[in-house]
Residue frames as qw, qx, qy, qz and C-alpha x, y, z in Angstrom:
[[0.044, 0.364, 0.227, -0.902, 200.57, 87.79, 147.81],
 [0.357, 0.616, 0.701, 0.041, 197.09, 88.30, 146.35],
 [0.250, 0.360, 0.300, 0.847, 196.62, 91.02, 143.69],
 [0.053, 0.279, 0.373, -0.883, 195.22, 94.30, 144.99],
 [0.252, 0.618, 0.743, 0.045, 191.53, 94.73, 144.20],
 [0.036, -0.188, 0.137, 0.972, 190.32, 97.64, 142.11],
 [0.427, 0.534, 0.547, -0.483, 186.87, 98.96, 141.21],
 [0.119, -0.062, 0.690, 0.712, 185.82, 98.49, 137.58],
 [0.531, 0.467, 0.328, -0.627, 182.71, 99.72, 135.81],
 [0.248, 0.039, 0.837, 0.486, 181.70, 97.61, 132.81],
 [0.446, 0.412, 0.103, -0.788, 179.21, 99.50, 130.64],
 [0.528, 0.164, 0.827, 0.108, 177.21, 96.92, 128.69],
 [0.496, 0.726, 0.047, -0.474, 176.96, 98.78, 125.39],
 [0.181, -0.416, 0.787, 0.418, 179.39, 96.44, 123.57],
 [0.815, 0.373, -0.021, -0.443, 178.12, 94.96, 120.33],
 [0.297, 0.497, -0.814, -0.027, 180.46, 91.98, 120.59],
 [0.852, -0.177, -0.413, -0.267, 179.40, 88.36, 121.13],
 [0.692, 0.051, -0.581, 0.426, 182.31, 87.64, 123.46],
 [0.137, -0.579, 0.253, -0.763, 181.42, 90.37, 125.98],
 [0.808, -0.463, 0.001, -0.366, 179.53, 88.01, 128.38],
 [0.926, 0.006, -0.243, 0.288, 182.53, 85.66, 128.42],
 [0.377, 0.451, -0.310, 0.747, 184.88, 88.53, 129.22],
 [0.455, -0.590, 0.131, -0.654, 182.59, 89.65, 132.04],
 [0.941, -0.300, -0.111, -0.106, 182.55, 86.12, 133.49],
 [0.772, 0.211, -0.289, 0.525, 186.35, 86.02, 133.31],
 [0.115, 0.538, -0.261, 0.793, 186.82, 89.40, 135.00],
 [0.670, -0.558, -0.015, -0.490, 184.41, 88.43, 137.79],
 [0.946, -0.211, -0.166, 0.179, 186.96, 85.77, 138.80],
 [0.571, 0.340, -0.215, 0.716, 189.75, 88.35, 139.08],
 [0.333, -0.426, -0.419, 0.729, 190.52, 91.27, 141.39],
 [0.104, 0.315, 0.358, 0.873, 188.63, 93.68, 139.12],
 [0.059, 0.413, 0.620, -0.664, 185.60, 94.10, 141.49],
 [0.043, 0.215, 0.625, 0.749, 183.18, 94.43, 138.58],
 [0.297, 0.503, 0.493, -0.645, 180.06, 96.60, 138.49],
 [0.244, 0.272, 0.730, 0.578, 177.84, 96.39, 135.41],
 [0.221, 0.593, 0.316, -0.707, 175.60, 99.10, 134.00],
 [0.563, 0.553, 0.562, 0.247, 173.69, 99.51, 130.72],
 [0.245, 0.896, 0.100, 0.356, 174.63, 103.20, 130.65],
 [0.465, 0.246, -0.368, 0.767, 177.39, 105.47, 131.89],
 [0.358, -0.710, -0.548, 0.259, 176.30, 106.71, 135.36],
 [0.052, 0.948, 0.067, 0.307, 176.23, 110.37, 136.25],
 [0.380, -0.819, 0.417, -0.105, 178.77, 109.92, 139.06],
 [0.863, 0.341, -0.355, 0.112, 181.95, 108.03, 138.12],
 [0.104, -0.770, 0.512, -0.366, 184.01, 108.84, 141.22],
 [0.809, -0.355, 0.407, -0.230, 183.57, 105.35, 142.71],
 [0.947, 0.257, 0.156, 0.110, 185.43, 103.62, 139.86],
 [0.443, -0.613, 0.431, 0.492, 189.14, 103.37, 139.19],
 [0.065, -0.220, 0.731, 0.643, 188.68, 102.18, 135.62],
 [0.640, 0.422, 0.308, -0.564, 185.82, 101.98, 133.10],
 [0.274, -0.027, 0.836, 0.475, 185.31, 99.60, 130.17],
 [0.433, 0.650, 0.388, -0.489, 182.97, 100.92, 127.48],
 [0.516, 0.400, 0.504, 0.566, 182.45, 101.41, 123.75],
 [0.134, -0.508, -0.149, 0.838, 183.10, 105.17, 123.61],
 [0.045, 0.036, -0.536, -0.842, 181.85, 105.51, 120.04],
 [0.287, -0.480, -0.764, -0.321, 178.33, 104.55, 121.18],
 [0.247, -0.473, -0.529, 0.660, 178.12, 107.11, 124.00],
 [0.106, 0.905, 0.377, 0.164, 175.91, 110.18, 123.87],
 [0.350, 0.664, -0.159, 0.642, 177.68, 113.54, 123.82],
 [0.446, -0.742, 0.204, -0.457, 176.92, 114.27, 127.49],
 [0.950, -0.291, 0.092, 0.061, 178.18, 110.82, 128.51],
 [0.775, 0.354, -0.068, 0.519, 181.39, 111.34, 126.55],
 [0.022, 0.778, -0.192, 0.597, 181.92, 114.69, 128.26],
 [0.722, -0.614, 0.203, -0.247, 181.60, 113.01, 131.66],
 [0.962, 0.000, 0.050, 0.268, 184.06, 110.34, 130.57],
 [0.521, 0.597, -0.137, 0.594, 186.57, 112.97, 129.42],
 [0.294, -0.774, 0.235, -0.508, 186.27, 114.82, 132.74],
 [0.911, -0.382, 0.141, -0.065, 186.74, 111.52, 134.59],
 [0.869, 0.238, -0.026, 0.432, 189.91, 110.78, 132.61],
 [0.246, 0.736, -0.170, 0.607, 191.31, 114.27, 133.06],
 [0.517, -0.707, 0.242, -0.416, 190.90, 113.87, 136.83],
 [0.155, -0.530, 0.823, -0.129, 192.97, 110.67, 136.87],
 [0.836, 0.079, 0.433, -0.327, 190.61, 107.87, 135.87],
 [0.154, -0.300, 0.838, 0.429, 191.33, 105.07, 133.42],
 [0.733, 0.380, 0.197, -0.528, 189.23, 103.84, 130.50],
 [0.323, -0.120, 0.860, 0.376, 189.41, 100.81, 128.25],
 [0.581, 0.445, -0.026, -0.681, 187.49, 101.43, 125.05],
 [0.370, 0.001, 0.899, 0.235, 186.42, 98.30, 123.17],
 [0.479, 0.542, 0.096, -0.683, 184.65, 99.04, 119.90],
 [0.498, 0.193, 0.751, 0.389, 183.50, 97.51, 116.64],
 [0.279, 0.851, 0.331, -0.297, 181.99, 100.80, 115.52],
 [0.533, 0.190, 0.340, 0.752, 183.06, 102.59, 112.34],
 [0.001, 0.932, 0.362, 0.025, 181.26, 105.82, 113.28],
 [0.472, 0.410, -0.085, 0.775, 183.27, 108.95, 112.56],
 [0.441, -0.841, -0.314, 0.024, 182.78, 110.38, 116.06],
 [0.385, 0.667, -0.246, 0.589, 185.14, 113.37, 116.30],
 [0.452, -0.725, 0.257, -0.452, 184.55, 113.84, 120.02],
 [0.942, -0.283, 0.181, 0.004, 185.44, 110.24, 120.90],
 [0.802, 0.416, -0.073, 0.423, 188.41, 110.36, 118.54],
 [0.080, 0.793, -0.271, 0.540, 189.73, 113.46, 120.31],
 [0.694, -0.602, 0.286, -0.272, 189.59, 111.62, 123.66],
 [0.927, -0.154, 0.323, 0.112, 191.35, 108.45, 122.51],
 [0.074, -0.727, 0.506, 0.459, 193.59, 109.85, 119.77],
 [0.123, -0.125, 0.910, 0.375, 192.65, 107.04, 117.39],
 [0.629, 0.292, 0.064, -0.717, 189.77, 106.21, 115.06],
 [0.675, 0.098, 0.730, 0.050, 188.52, 102.85, 113.73],
 [0.111, 0.353, -0.562, -0.740, 189.09, 102.60, 110.00],
 [0.730, 0.171, -0.287, -0.597, 186.95, 100.91, 107.36],
 [0.762, -0.232, 0.567, -0.212, 186.09, 97.36, 108.38],
 [0.243, 0.418, -0.805, -0.345, 187.69, 94.45, 106.56],
 [0.718, -0.051, -0.600, -0.350, 186.66, 90.79, 106.29],
 [0.810, -0.468, 0.259, -0.241, 185.93, 88.25, 109.03],
 [0.733, 0.466, -0.466, 0.169, 189.22, 86.42, 109.35],
 [0.818, -0.465, -0.099, 0.323, 192.03, 85.19, 111.56],
 [0.248, 0.892, -0.192, 0.326, 194.63, 87.89, 112.31],
 [0.765, -0.065, -0.356, 0.533, 198.10, 87.59, 113.81],
 [0.248, -0.936, -0.040, -0.245, 198.59, 90.02, 116.71],
 [0.728, 0.069, -0.318, 0.604, 201.94, 91.14, 118.17],
 [0.373, -0.823, -0.175, 0.391, 203.29, 93.60, 120.76],
 [0.378, 0.892, -0.106, 0.222, 204.93, 96.72, 119.36],
 [0.019, -0.692, 0.636, -0.340, 207.38, 96.54, 122.25],
 [0.776, -0.047, -0.627, -0.048, 208.11, 92.91, 123.07],
 [0.373, 0.027, -0.657, 0.655, 209.39, 93.98, 126.51],
 [0.410, -0.434, -0.068, -0.799, 206.05, 95.57, 127.38],
 [0.195, -0.167, 0.819, -0.512, 205.06, 94.34, 130.88],
 [0.738, 0.163, 0.159, -0.635, 201.62, 93.47, 129.50],
 [0.811, 0.370, -0.396, -0.219, 203.28, 90.71, 127.49],
 [0.147, -0.538, 0.797, -0.233, 205.34, 89.04, 130.22],
 [0.369, -0.072, 0.917, -0.134, 205.28, 85.24, 130.00],
 [0.679, 0.530, 0.332, -0.383, 203.06, 85.41, 126.91],
 [0.743, 0.241, 0.466, 0.417, 203.83, 84.19, 123.37],
 [0.246, -0.247, 0.273, 0.897, 205.50, 86.55, 120.90],
 [0.346, 0.036, -0.390, -0.852, 202.35, 86.43, 118.74],
 [0.325, 0.251, 0.863, -0.294, 198.81, 85.08, 118.91],
 [0.080, -0.177, -0.673, -0.713, 195.91, 84.73, 116.48],
 [0.293, 0.327, 0.549, -0.711, 192.43, 86.22, 116.96],
 [0.160, 0.413, 0.800, 0.404, 189.21, 85.80, 115.01],
 [0.082, 0.742, 0.453, -0.487, 186.65, 88.42, 114.04],
 [0.445, 0.844, 0.234, 0.186, 186.09, 91.29, 111.67],
 [0.616, -0.010, -0.013, 0.787, 189.35, 93.05, 110.83],
 [0.050, -0.943, -0.268, -0.192, 189.04, 96.63, 112.06],
 [0.628, 0.056, -0.205, 0.748, 192.35, 98.54, 112.33],
 [0.226, -0.866, -0.272, 0.353, 192.85, 101.82, 114.17],
 [0.460, 0.659, 0.045, 0.593, 194.06, 105.01, 112.58],
 [0.531, -0.512, -0.287, 0.611, 196.33, 106.80, 115.08],
 [0.209, 0.847, 0.259, 0.415, 195.81, 110.58, 114.92],
 [0.319, -0.919, 0.182, -0.145, 198.04, 111.79, 117.75],
 [0.534, 0.539, -0.586, 0.284, 201.81, 111.39, 118.05],
 [0.275, -0.472, 0.628, -0.554, 201.39, 110.92, 121.82],
 [0.914, -0.059, 0.053, -0.398, 199.43, 107.68, 121.30],
 [0.231, -0.448, 0.863, 0.034, 201.29, 104.47, 122.18],
 [0.795, 0.168, -0.408, -0.417, 200.54, 101.50, 119.91],
 [0.571, -0.420, 0.658, -0.256, 200.50, 98.50, 122.24],
 [0.645, 0.098, 0.752, 0.094, 199.34, 95.78, 119.81],
 [0.363, 0.526, -0.362, -0.679, 199.46, 95.66, 116.03],
 [0.881, 0.244, 0.368, -0.169, 198.32, 93.22, 113.35],
 [0.288, -0.332, 0.717, 0.541, 200.54, 91.47, 110.83],
 [0.554, 0.594, 0.510, -0.285, 198.28, 92.21, 107.86],
 [0.667, 0.673, 0.256, 0.193, 199.18, 92.00, 104.18],
 [0.651, 0.226, -0.063, 0.722, 202.75, 93.25, 104.69],
 [0.082, -0.659, 0.063, -0.745, 201.54, 96.15, 106.89],
 [0.376, -0.167, -0.738, 0.535, 201.35, 96.67, 110.66],
 [0.284, -0.600, -0.250, -0.705, 198.05, 98.41, 111.45],
 [0.090, -0.258, 0.631, -0.726, 197.35, 99.38, 115.07],
 [0.529, -0.334, -0.728, -0.280, 194.93, 97.21, 117.05],
 [0.552, -0.707, -0.404, 0.177, 195.30, 98.45, 120.66],
 [0.317, 0.574, -0.131, 0.743, 196.40, 101.95, 121.60],
 [0.520, -0.638, -0.432, 0.369, 196.99, 103.88, 124.81],
 [0.272, 0.552, -0.006, 0.789, 197.33, 107.59, 125.53],
 [0.255, -0.343, -0.532, 0.731, 197.47, 109.98, 128.47],
 [0.085, -0.668, -0.406, -0.618, 194.65, 112.47, 128.91],
 [0.392, -0.779, 0.130, -0.471, 195.12, 114.93, 131.74],
 [0.334, -0.533, 0.714, -0.307, 195.92, 112.84, 134.81],
 [0.825, 0.043, 0.496, -0.267, 194.31, 109.70, 133.39],
 [0.113, -0.313, 0.826, 0.455, 194.86, 107.15, 130.63],
 [0.747, 0.368, 0.172, -0.526, 192.60, 106.06, 127.76],
 [0.263, -0.225, 0.879, 0.327, 193.13, 102.78, 125.88],
 [0.687, 0.411, 0.030, -0.598, 191.27, 101.67, 122.76],
 [0.250, -0.200, 0.907, 0.274, 191.04, 98.35, 120.92],
 [0.669, 0.260, -0.200, -0.666, 189.03, 96.92, 118.02],
 [0.222, 0.181, -0.957, -0.038, 189.99, 93.29, 118.66],
 [0.681, -0.202, -0.103, -0.696, 186.72, 91.37, 119.01],
 [0.752, -0.005, -0.660, 0.011, 187.94, 87.94, 120.11],
 [0.339, -0.638, 0.359, -0.591, 187.18, 88.60, 123.79],
 [0.943, -0.257, 0.105, -0.182, 187.14, 84.86, 124.55],
 [0.728, 0.464, -0.411, 0.292, 190.76, 84.40, 123.49],
 [0.767, -0.545, -0.237, 0.244, 192.70, 83.35, 126.63],
 [0.584, -0.018, -0.029, 0.811, 195.82, 85.39, 125.83],
 [0.016, 0.515, 0.209, 0.831, 193.88, 88.53, 124.91],
 [0.578, -0.711, -0.344, -0.207, 191.82, 88.22, 128.09],
 [0.727, -0.400, -0.181, 0.528, 195.02, 88.20, 130.15],
 [0.364, 0.215, 0.111, 0.899, 196.27, 91.26, 128.31],
 [0.243, -0.654, -0.316, -0.643, 192.99, 93.10, 128.93],
 [0.683, -0.657, -0.310, 0.075, 193.05, 92.23, 132.64],
 [0.641, -0.218, -0.064, 0.733, 196.63, 93.44, 132.98],
 [0.169, 0.397, 0.235, 0.871, 195.73, 96.58, 131.03],
 [0.427, -0.743, -0.368, -0.361, 192.77, 97.28, 133.33],
 [0.706, -0.542, -0.214, 0.403, 195.11, 97.06, 136.31],
 [0.477, 0.024, 0.097, 0.873, 197.50, 99.50, 134.66],
 [0.067, -0.567, -0.348, -0.744, 194.66, 101.89, 133.81],
 [0.581, -0.731, -0.339, -0.114, 193.56, 101.72, 137.44],
 [0.022, -0.861, 0.378, -0.338, 197.03, 102.90, 138.47],
 [0.827, -0.433, 0.351, -0.069, 198.20, 99.54, 139.83],
 [0.176, 0.611, -0.753, -0.170, 201.41, 97.68, 139.12],
 [0.836, 0.045, -0.517, -0.179, 201.58, 94.00, 138.37],
 [0.712, -0.624, 0.275, -0.168, 202.01, 92.09, 141.64],
 [0.224, 0.586, -0.778, 0.018, 205.38, 90.45, 142.08],
 [0.914, -0.142, 0.220, -0.311, 204.61, 86.74, 142.17],
 [0.099, 0.587, -0.794, -0.125, 207.86, 84.74, 142.03],
 [0.950, 0.048, -0.149, -0.270, 207.70, 81.11, 141.04],
 [0.325, -0.565, 0.758, -0.018, 209.78, 78.24, 142.29],
 [0.864, 0.291, -0.305, -0.274, 210.50, 75.11, 140.26],
 [0.611, -0.480, 0.629, -0.014, 211.97, 71.87, 141.47],
 [0.603, 0.491, -0.569, -0.267, 213.96, 69.59, 139.16],
 [0.789, -0.290, 0.506, -0.192, 213.81, 65.88, 139.89],
 [0.936, 0.231, 0.255, 0.073, 215.80, 63.03, 138.41],
 [0.540, 0.753, -0.223, 0.302, 218.94, 65.00, 137.49],
 [0.741, -0.240, -0.245, 0.578, 222.34, 64.75, 139.13],
 [0.211, -0.844, -0.123, 0.478, 223.56, 68.09, 140.56],
 [0.374, -0.291, 0.460, 0.751, 226.06, 68.54, 137.74],
 [0.091, 0.339, 0.689, 0.634, 223.24, 68.60, 135.15],
 [0.169, -0.758, -0.628, 0.040, 220.38, 69.93, 137.28],
 [0.290, -0.645, -0.105, 0.699, 222.28, 73.06, 138.23],
 [0.168, -0.075, 0.501, 0.845, 222.74, 74.00, 134.56],
 [0.100, -0.537, -0.732, -0.407, 219.03, 73.57, 133.88],
 [0.295, -0.746, -0.487, 0.345, 218.17, 75.58, 136.99],
 [0.258, -0.481, 0.100, 0.832, 220.37, 78.50, 136.00],
 [0.073, 0.133, 0.633, 0.759, 219.02, 78.52, 132.46],
 [0.179, -0.649, -0.715, -0.189, 215.40, 78.52, 133.64],
 [0.322, -0.716, -0.346, 0.514, 216.00, 81.22, 136.25],
 [0.219, -0.400, 0.230, 0.860, 217.81, 83.60, 133.90],
 [0.005, 0.108, 0.680, 0.725, 215.41, 83.09, 131.00],
 [0.265, -0.600, -0.712, -0.251, 212.05, 83.41, 132.77],
 [0.079, -0.468, 0.192, -0.859, 210.98, 86.72, 134.40],
 [0.632, -0.439, 0.145, -0.622, 209.80, 86.24, 138.00],
 [0.946, -0.066, -0.317, -0.017, 211.29, 82.77, 138.39],
 [0.461, -0.775, 0.424, -0.091, 213.42, 82.21, 141.45],
 [0.182, 0.512, -0.837, -0.060, 216.52, 80.03, 141.33],
 [0.846, -0.084, -0.401, -0.341, 215.32, 76.45, 140.98],
 [0.552, -0.531, 0.583, -0.270, 215.74, 74.04, 143.85],
 [0.512, 0.334, -0.774, -0.164, 217.46, 70.76, 143.24]]
């Protein structure tokens, strides 16, 4: 079963080198991408929007907030350290003071989060370290960094009216694992569930007495994997 398509607006105001690579990746998915240098006046045609909210004008941010309150979804990707109170109120989080360019270990706050299915427990990203300061108890921290014996937030999600607003400061948009997470997150923000795509695995070269044990272990330990055929 093919994933259900959904309409995505990608506002090209990102100041991140990896943005073109992420666009090329999303164009190969079911995201149905539309690109624009600015936030359009009418957002009704889009199920989810990707944008740097801290670089929007006040009128654009107001339109985005109305869109979210009516049930839309937004993925904010930012490297900005601007103290924009209006954008902070929408997303419930604010980028903190930037740290060094480095490699950072990223983990899921909830390892059972559906966004992390069949993905490693941790992965490493490159770029300027820019943690998020969570300012609302209703904000869900999806990803955090393992940083100098602390766990600063790196990707957050919160409800706003009928919609959902997510925000991240991770800049390594070419990282294959992070790309998969962003695609899954866009689907969630668009109000879609992950398609059920069971896998089947055949085991060759084992006698039934041994193959059956391997089959049961693989089936019980891998989400979405059907009982293996011998």
